[in-house]
N, C-alpha and C positions, 0 to 999 in steps of 0.2 A: 504494500500500500504506500502511496505517496501522500504528500501533504494535501493536495486538492481532494483526494478521495476521503481523507480523514475529516476535512473541514465540512464535508457534506453529511457527516453522521450526526446523530442527535447526542445530547449530553449523556443520556442513559446508555447509549451504545458505546460511547467513549469510555465511560466508567467501567462497563463490562470488560472491554478490551484491556483497560488498565489493570483490573483485578486479575485477569488471566496472565498478563505479563508479569505482574508481581509474584504470583504463585510459581510461575516457571523459573523466575530468578531465584526464589527461595529454594526450590527443589534442586536446581543446579548447584547452588552454594552448599547445600546439605550433602549432595553426592560428592563434591570435591573435598569437603571436609572429612567425610567418612573414608575416602580413598587415602587421604594423607594420614589419617589416624591409624589405619591398618598398617601402614609402613613404619610407624613410629615404635620404638622400643626404648625401655628405660636404660639409661647409660649411653645412648646413641649420641654422637656428635652432630649438631645441626647449626644452621645459621638462621637469622631472622630478617625478614624484609621490613625493616623499620629504621629510620634515621638514628635513633638513640642507640641501637645495637649493631650498627654497621661495622663489619670487619671483626666482630667478636665471635669466637667459637664457644658455643654453649652446649651443655649436656642435659639430657632429659632426665628429670628426677621423678616426675609424676605425670600421668596422663589422665585428664578428667574428660567429661563429656564434650565440652567446647573449648577448653583451654588446656595448656600444659605448663607445668612448672619447670623452668629451665634455670641452670646455674652456670656461672662463669668459674674458672679455676680459682679465682681469689675468694670465692664464697658468696658473691652477690647472687640473689635469686630473683627471677622475674616470672610473673604469670602472663603468658602470651597466648593469644588466640591461635588455634591450630592452623587457621588459614594463612597466617603470616610465616609459618615455619617452612624452611626449605632444607631438604636433605638430599 
């Protein structure tokens, strides 16, 4: 669909399309997170896609439903969303 086709739709139809798109985005994020979570193991060395932790090698301490607890060699711990973890 292009813009001219969308502009011809009613508000109710646009809201319906919006709800469908939001649900698809949520499902894709959930699938990506689950795929990453399956590959994570405690003690594994990972990096994080975040400016605060650029270039730091982190180790997995604990894996929760949506986040993982990671630590640096000097002992600092971070709770990081699984979606930001790269391995």
